[in-house]
N, C-alpha and C positions, 0 to 999 in steps of 0.2 A: 407966837409962831408955834404950830403944832409939830411934833417930831415926825421925821420921815420914817416910812415903813422900812427903808433900807438902812436906817441908823443901827449900828451895832455897838453896844456898850461893853465896857470892861466887865469881866466875869468876877464877881466877888468870891473869895474863899471863905466859907463859913466853917469854923473849926469847932466840932462837937466833941473832940477827944482830948483837947488840951495839949496840942503840939508844943514843942519847945519853940522859942523865938527863932532859932536858926532853921528848924524844920518848917515852920510856918512861912518864913520869908522865902525859903527855897521853893516850896510848893506854890506859894502865891505867885511867884515870878513865872513858874511854868504854866499855871492855870490862866494867868492874865492874858496870855497870847492865844488861848483856846476859846475864842469868842463864838464859835459855831460848832455844831456837832461834826461837820465836815473837817474843821481844823483839828478837833480831838482825834478823829479817825486817821487823818493824815499824819499827825505827829506820833500817835501811839499805835496805830495799826488796828484794823477792824477786828483782828483776833484778840486784841486786848479787852474787848467788851465781853464780860462774863455773863451778864444778864441785863435784860431790859424789862422794867416793871411798868406796866400800864396803870396810870392813876385814873385817867378818864380818856375820852376820845381825843383830847388835845395835848395831854401832859404825860410824859414818860420819864422815868428815872433810868439813866444809863449807868450801870455799875462797872467800874474798872478797879481791879485790885491794886492797892498802893504797895502793900507788902503782905506778909503771911497772915496778918490779923486786922488790917485796916483797908478801907475802900475809899475811892473817890466816887462820888455820886453826882452825876451831872443831871440837873433838872432841865428837861427840854419841853418847850411849848411850841 
């Protein structure tokens, strides 16, 4: 059976900065519910987006500051 185009999968949290176990668990729980860009914007607000970087005509990285020195980057296709 092929996957439905409407199927939305859980969003994995990929940690490139070495978060503590507690930080990673807390952030993973937040990100898990943000399965679409609309969910991210609803939860965090459109003004939370600092920058959108175009990778190609289909893929964009949406940058949201996590704190003063770290970012959440949502890869959208």
